[in-house]
N, C-alpha and C positions, 0 to 999 in steps of 0.2 A: 167564164162567160166568153161567147163568140165576138168577133169584130169585123167588121169590113175592112179594117185597116191591115197594119202589120203586126207582127206579135213574134218575140224573141224569148226563149228560155234556154237558160244554162245550168251546168252543173259541174262543180269542182270534185267530184268523186263522193262516193258513199263511206269513204272510209275518214270518218271525222275523228277530232280527238275527242277523248271522253268529257263530258262536261266538266268533271272536276280538274282537269287538267287545262282546261279553256279559261284563259284569263282574259279580262276586258282588254287589254293591249293587243293580245293574239287575236280575238276575236274582231276587233275593229281593222286588222290587217286583211283578214279574210274577205271580209265584207267589203273593204275597198278593194282587193283584187278581182272580186265576184263584179262590182258596180264598173269598173275600168273595161272589163271584157262585155259587160251589157252596153256600155255606153258606145264601145266601137260597133257592135252590130247594128246598135242603134243607128248611128249616124249613117250608114249605109242603108240602111231600109227608109230613113226618114226623107232621104234624099233620093227616093224612087230606084234603088238599086236590087238587086237580085237577092234572093235567101240564101243562095249558096255563097255568095259574096260575103254575107253577114256572118253566118255560122263560120265561114274561114276566118274571119277577120277576128272573130271573139275567142276562138279555141286557141289562135296565134297568141293573144294577150294572157289566156291562161298558161299557154306553153311557156310564156317568157316571165312567168312569175315562180320563182323555186318553193312556193308554199304548197303548191300542186304538182300533184305526180303526173307529168307530162313535159316533155320538152328539158328544160333547164332544171325542174323538179324531180326527174325521172328516180324512181326507187332502183337499189342494185340487185343483180341476181345471185345466187348463192355462190358463184365464183367471183365477185366482186367487179362484174362488168355491167354494163346500163344496154339494155335492149328494148328499143322503143316501136308501138304500132299505131297506127292511125289509120283512119277511113273517113270518107266524104261520101255523100249520094244524092244527087239531085231528082226531087220527086215529079219533076215534069218530065222526064223522058228515062228515068231509072237509070241514068248514068252513072257510074259509080267507080271510086277509086280508093285502092287501099296499099299500104305497107304493112310489113312485119319485119322483125329482128333487126331494126336499123340503129345505127348510131354515128353522129356526125353531122347530119342536117339541122341547123338550129330550129328550125321548126316542122317536125314530122307531117303536120298536116299539111304543109304546103307540099311536101313529097306526094301525098296522097291526092291531093287535089292535081298535080300535075300526070297523075295516072289515069286521070279521067280522060287526059287528052291523047292516051296511048291506045292501042287496040287491045290493052288488058284490062283487069280489074285489080288482081292481086299481084303484087311483087314481093320477094322476102330476100334476105339475106345479101351475098355480095350481088347479086342481079340488082335488088332494088338499090344498094350503094351505086353501082355503075350508072342507073339511071339516074339516079339524083343529079349525080356531077355532069353528066351530060344534059341535065335539064337546066343546068347553071344554077342550081339554087345555093344558099348560103350555107356553109359549113361553120361550126364552133370546134374550138379546142376542146379535149377532156376536161380542162381545167374548168371552163364554163358550166359542165353540167354537174360538177361535184358539190356536192353540199354535206356539211358534217353532219345534219340531223338525219338525211338518208342513209348514212353510213352508220351512224348508231343504230337507226332503226335495224339494218342487216345483221348488226353484232348482236343485237338482244334477240332477233329471230332465232341466229344459229346457236345460241346459247340455250335457249329455251327448248329447241329440237334437241340437242344433245342431251337435255334432261329429261328427254320424253315428254315433254308437256305441249299441249296443243295451244298456238298462238290465238287469243281472243282479243288482241288489240285491232280493231277495225281499220286504224290509221296505219297499221302496218300489212294486214291482209289482202287489201284491196284499195286501190284509188285511181281515178280517171278523170277525165276534162271532156265535157262536149257541150254542142248546142244544136238547137233546132228552130226553125224560124218558118213563117209565112209572111213573103211579100204582098205588096200592094196589087199584084198581078194575080194573086192567087197561088203562086207557085211554094213549094215545100221543098226545104234540104236538110239534111243532118250533117253532124261531123262528129267526130270521135277519136281523143289522142289519150294514150297512157304509156306509161313507164313498166305497168304490169304488177304484181306480186313482190312484195319484199322476201327476198330468198328463193325465188323461183328459180327452177332447173334453168339453165342456158337453153334455148330454143325453144322456151315454152311460149305458146301464143294465145294471147285472151280471146274474150269475144268482140274486143273493139274493133278489129279489122274485119272480121267477121260480116258480111253483108247478110241481114237478117236475122241476125244475133243480137251485135251490140249497137248495130246502126242500118237505120231503114228510113227510105222516104218515098212515098207514093201519092202524088196531087189527090188521088181517089179516095185517100183515107188519112193518112197520118205520117209523120217525121218522128224519129225515134232516137234518142241516144241514152244508153245504158250506161252503169257503172255498179260494179259489185263483184260477187265470185263468177269470173268469166266461165268456168267450166260448167256451171249450171244455164247460163244464159246462152251458151252454145247447143248444149244438149236439149232445150227447149226450145230452143228458135224463138227466146224471147221476144225481138222486135217484130218480126213479122206475124209473130202468134197475136201479137195487138192488133195488128193491122188486119188479119184474116178474121178476127173476132167483130169488128167493124164491119168489113165487107159482107161476111156471110154469114154474120151472126146479127146484124143489126145492131151492136151495142153502140152506147156512146163511146166517145174516149176515154173520158173520166173512167167508166164501167170497166172498159176492156183493159186498160192500163192498170187499174188500181187490183184486177182481179189476177191478171199475171204477175203482179209485182207481189200479190199475196200468197199465191199457189208456189212460187218460187221459194219465197222465205219459209216453206212449211214443209220443204225437202232440203233445205239447207241452204239455199242460194240466197244469201244475204245482199241487200242492194236496192238498186230504185231505177228509174228513168225521168227524163224529161220528155214531153212530148207535146207537139200541136196537130191539131186537126185541120181540115183543109177549111173550114169556116174561121181559123184562128184561136179555136178552143185551146186552151192549154191545161195539161194535168202534170204534176209531178210528184208522184207515191213514190214512197220507200217503205222498206220494211225492218230497217235496222236502227241504230240510236240516232242518226242524223244522217244527212246529204247537203254539202254546201251547194247553193242553188239560188236562183234568181230568175227574176222576169221581167220584162218590158213591153207594154203597147203603144198603141198610137198616140197616145197623150204624152208618152217620151220620158214618164216616172219609173225611176228604175227601184226594184223591190228585192229585198234579199234576205235567206232566213238560212239557219245550220241545223236548228234541232225541230222541234215540233212547236216552236214558237211563233206568235204572228209574224207575217214579213213587214220588214221596216223598209221605209221609202229613203232612197240615199238622195 
């Protein structure tokens, strides 16, 4: 439903654990992580802060949580390294910043945010790292980003590939974090951050830092943050496609987002998006088993969900 106040939605990735592997205790940890991120972004918006600041804070919280595939919880490439991508976009003036293939900055989303203050939009590799150092961003040691569960996931993925099997575990195939927001002034913003796909080739870049694919914001239509099989989201310019269907086809946010996510699913692009419209309407569709997600509106109540169950208030 639309709102005249603020609205914030987040995702912690469409790569959820299988229902049978999700214990009550682990579910509580995921929901708590989502709630912390929502609370952080909500505090910005409730105090009259801007949408860009809200999505940045929410994604920072998710990057700091090793349960999610971004920042501290980033997955490993097939070479045993970690390469992170992130992007932000301001719907007010379509200012955007993104980084790809970086390792070291504690919060990749802050690197993307810093790029918005430069003449550029997307920085990669060594150049991006030099930029992060010059910008004074906080770095962390390699041990900070290492988690046993992500290393085990890499091992399992490589074993399956060696056996010629297709990995159907969504928790290993993809995972991303992201946020979209509308502030009280009506400005929209989106932020997305990821460690990519477990066992990806070094140098692979997904949709998260690609403006119009995994991240997009325009005050005239909507803000989008995507999660899923990034190659498909890039090929179909998924985030921009949703905005285009609203701008040129007159579709509602729910219809446009739902249709694009559904069409991606039919061609093999599993995943989902979180979206906010210019009137504060929210849409959080996905075409796979589940998507860690949640939202909060002007009443301040935080809601979270993982599979197709009703949202729970936190």
